[in-house]
N, C-alpha and C positions, 0 to 999 in steps of 0.2 A: 504494500500500500504506500502511496506517495505521502511524504510529509508536507504539511502545509506550512509555509514560511510567511510570517508577518513582519514586515519591515516597519519599525517604529522609531520615532525620534526620542532621544534621551539626553538630558543635560549632563555635562562632564562629571559633576560631583556624584551623580547617581550611577553613571557608568563605572566610575572608579570603584564604587562600593560593590557593584555586581561582580566586577573582575576580581576584587579582593575576597569575594565570598561572604561579605557582610550583609548585602541586600539580597533577600531571597523572596521578595514579593513585589508585585507591580500592580498599582491601582490604575485601571483603564476603563474608559467608556466601552461598552460591549458593542461596538459598531463593526466588528470584523468576524463575528461568529467564532470566537476562540474555542478551542477544544483541548482537552488533555492530550499531550503528545505533540501538539503543534510546536514549532520552533519560532522563537522571537529573534529577529535580527535587530539588535539594538544599535542604532546608528547615532553617533554623537552629534548633537545639534548645539551650536554655540554662536551667539550674535547673529541669528537669522540665517545660518547656512550650515551645511554638513561639513565636518572637519576631515572626514575620511576614516576616522577611527570607528571600529565596529566590533561587536562581541555577540555571542549567541547564548541563548538560554532556552531550555525546554520547559514547557508548561506541565507541572506535575499535579496541580489541583486548581479548581476554579470555585470561588465562593461568590455567589450573587450577593452583592452588598445589601440589597433590599431585605435579605434574610436577617440582618442585624441592625439595619437602619431603614425603616419603612419608606422614608421619603427619598430614597436614592435609586430609584428604578433605572435600569439600563447600565449600571456600573458593576464591574467585577473586580475582585482581588485575585490576581493570578499568582499562585505559588510557583516559583521558578527554580531550576537548577542550572547554574552557570556551566557552560561548555567551552573548552578551549577550541580554537579554530580546527585542529585536527579531529577532536571528538565530535564537533558539529558536522564536519564533512562525513565522518563515518556514520553518524546518526542518520543523515539524509540518504546516503548510499544504501544503507541497510533497511530503509523504510521505517526508521524509528525503533528498530530492534537493537538492544544493547546487551 
């Protein structure tokens, strides 16, 4: 099965935290039909443009925020696992099998 890849913007300080393994969740508007097993291509966005720096993370769990905050329809908390570039490539090639 093909892995769905979502390219999303991320600020430098948050990307640094993902790369360091400190940030393991991402709050997002659910406008892309995220699913467990999808890959996030986190693309650094600074001063209105992409920097060229990029990292990957796989979605491991999805919490609809409305389950804990009733007035937050359409938002999700994505639990993520950071992947090195090599691990991300292997993940895509194997169809998400690890």
